[in-house]
C-alpha positions in Angstrom: 42.7 -134.3 -156.5 44.6 -131.1 -157.1 41.3 -129.2 -157.4 40.0 -130.6 -154.1 43.2 -129.7 -152.3 43.1 -126.2 -153.7 39.5 -125.7 -152.7 40.4 -127.0 -149.2 43.3 -124.6 -149.0 41.3 -121.6 -150.0 38.6 -122.5 -147.6 41.1 -122.8 -144.7 42.7 -119.5 -145.6 39.3 -117.8 -145.6 38.3 -119.4 -142.3 41.5 -118.5 -140.4 42.6 -115.3 -142.1 42.2 -112.0 -140.2 39.6 -110.5 -142.6 37.9 -107.4 -141.4 34.2 -108.3 -141.7 31.8 -105.4 -141.7 30.2 -105.1 -138.3 27.2 -103.1 -137.3 27.8 -100.4 -134.8 25.6 -100.8 -131.7 23.1 -98.2 -130.9 24.4 -95.6 -128.4 23.7 -96.7 -124.9 23.4 -93.0 -123.7 21.3 -90.2 -125.2 20.4 -86.6 -124.4 23.6 -85.6 -122.7 23.0 -82.0 -121.6 24.6 -79.4 -119.4 22.6 -76.6 -117.7 24.1 -73.7 -115.8 23.3 -73.4 -112.1 24.4 -70.9 -109.4 28.1 -71.7 -109.0 27.5 -75.2 -110.4 26.6 -77.1 -113.5 23.9 -79.8 -113.9 24.7 -82.6 -116.3 21.9 -84.9 -117.3 21.6 -87.9 -119.6 19.3 -90.9 -120.4 20.1 -94.6 -120.9 18.6 -96.4 -123.8 17.2 -99.9 -123.0 17.9 -102.0 -120.0 21.7 -102.8 -119.7 22.2 -106.5 -118.7 25.3 -105.5 -116.6 25.9 -102.2 -114.8 28.0 -99.7 -116.7 30.5 -97.2 -115.4 29.9 -93.5 -116.1 33.0 -91.3 -116.1 32.5 -87.5 -116.2 35.4 -85.5 -117.6 35.8 -81.7 -117.5 38.0 -79.2 -119.2 38.4 -75.8 -117.5 39.9 -74.1 -120.4 39.5 -75.4 -124.0 37.1 -77.6 -125.9 40.2 -79.7 -127.0 41.2 -80.3 -123.4 42.9 -81.3 -121.4 40.1 -83.1 -119.6 40.2 -84.2 -116.0 38.1 -86.9 -114.4 35.7 -85.3 -111.9 33.4 -88.2 -111.1 32.9 -92.0 -111.7 29.9 -94.1 -110.7 27.9 -97.2 -111.7 24.6 -97.3 -113.4 21.6 -98.5 -111.4 19.3 -101.2 -112.7 15.9 -100.0 -114.1 17.1 -96.3 -113.9 16.6 -94.5 -117.2 17.9 -91.0 -116.5 20.8 -89.6 -114.5 21.9 -86.2 -113.1 25.3 -85.1 -111.8 25.8 -81.7 -110.3 29.3 -80.3 -110.6 29.8 -78.0 -107.6 33.5 -77.8 -108.0 33.5 -75.0 -110.6 35.6 -72.0 -109.8 35.9 -68.7 -111.6 33.4 -67.4 -114.0 34.3 -69.3 -117.1 32.9 -71.7 -119.7 33.4 -75.4 -118.8 33.4 -78.3 -121.2 32.2 -81.8 -120.3 32.4 -85.3 -121.7 30.6 -88.4 -120.6 32.4 -91.8 -121.1 31.0 -95.3 -120.7 34.1 -97.3 -119.7 32.8 -100.7 -120.8 31.8 -99.7 -124.3 34.3 -96.9 -125.0 31.4 -94.6 -125.9 32.1 -90.9 -125.4 29.5 -88.2 -125.6 30.4 -84.5 -125.8 32.0 -82.2 -125.5 29.2 -80.0 -124.3 29.6 -76.6 -122.6 28.0 -74.4 -120.0 28.8 -71.2 -118.1 27.6 -71.4 -114.5 25.9 -68.3 -112.9 28.0 -66.4 -110.5 25.4 -64.1 -108.9 22.7 -65.5 -106.7 19.2 -65.9 -108.2 16.6 -63.4 -107.2 14.4 -64.8 -104.5 11.8 -62.0 -104.3 11.2 -58.8 -106.2 12.6 -55.6 -104.7 10.0 -53.4 -103.1 10.2 -49.6 -102.9 11.5 -48.2 -99.6 8.8 -47.3 -97.1 8.5 -43.6 -96.0 6.8 -43.1 -92.8 
């Protein structure tokens, strides 16, 4: 009888004790997070893996000074069903500097980045210069 009670007690302890069971980390929901410089702007692109059952909330954070931060939220928006790739253009950059970006998925806590880019601060050439005409 004592053995049965002991087995039952051990079983109950194992069942209800807060044991940290090893869990598999889920695959990242977002891949290929990139930043490209534009004229007085930065283009951020990323892809979503699979088809999320529920929409997720993307939060874009930017640091204007250091890779360590501080980071400020510059945009928040929901994913769109059946959409596999996204782009956000940050037109709020100021002086010629390097900017650092992070992408956060609020529902999963997943954070990508930081990645950096330095926007162009001179307009792109639209046509080649031609020599002056003498006439």
